[in-house]
N, C-alpha and C positions, 0 to 999 in steps of 0.2 A: 521241259515245259511244252515242247511241241507235241509230245505224246499225249499229254492231258487234253490239249485242245482237240487233237485228232480223235482220241477215243470218245470224248464227250460228243463230238460231231457224229461219229459212227453210231453211238447209242441213240441219239435223237433221230438220225436218218432211218435206222432199222425200225424203230417204233412207228415212224410215219409211213414207211413203205409197207410194213406189215398191216397197217390199218388204212391203207390208201383210199379205200371206198368210203370210210367214215370221216376222214380228215376234213373234207369240204363241208360236210353236213354238221360237223362239230368244230367249226373254226374257233370259236371262243375258247373251248376247252384246250385245243392244241396250241393256240397262240399264247395262252396263259400257263400251260403246264410247264413249258420250258422258258424260264426267265433267268436273267443274269443276277449278279449280286454286285457288291461294291468293287470286286476285283475282276470278275469275269462278265463279259457282255455276251448274252445269248438272246437270239431273236428268231422267231419262227413266224413267217408271214404266209397267209393263204389268200389268194385272189384269183380273178379271172383274167386271162390274156385277151387282147383285142381279137384274136382268132377264136374266141369262146372256149379255149382249153382252160384247164385249171393249172395254177402255179403254186408251188410250195417253195419258199425260200428259207434256207437255214443259214444262220450266221453265228459263228462262235469266235470270240476274241479274248485273249488273255496275255497280258504283258507284251503287247505289240505284235503278237503272233495271231493270225486269223485264218479262217477257212469259210468260204461262202459257196453254197450250192443252190442252184436253181433247177427245180425239177418240174417239167411241164408234162401233164398227163391228161387223158380223156377217158371215156368209157371203155376203150380198147386196151388201155394200159399207158405206160410211160412213152411219151413222144420224144422227149429230149432231156438231157441233163447237162449242166455247165458248172464245173467246179473251178473255183479260183482260190488261191491261198498264197501266203508268203512263208509257209512252214519250213521250206528248205532253202530260203534265201538267206545269205549271211551278210 
């Protein structure tokens, strides 16, 4: 089950990173493209930070296992990324 959560997260992140320049201009599209269902919770958030950088947050959860990634970027590229998960906690 951990693999499904991780691979789904990677699929979403790869799409967002490959289209980084378009994500902020097409917020509605990307926040609605990745949606969860009755079993899996998936959320993509696009917003501006207080420092005027752009933030993408990816969250995937299934059966109590989850991964959350915050990607901060600006016109020069990715500024920082913070990944949290409980995929390897027993």
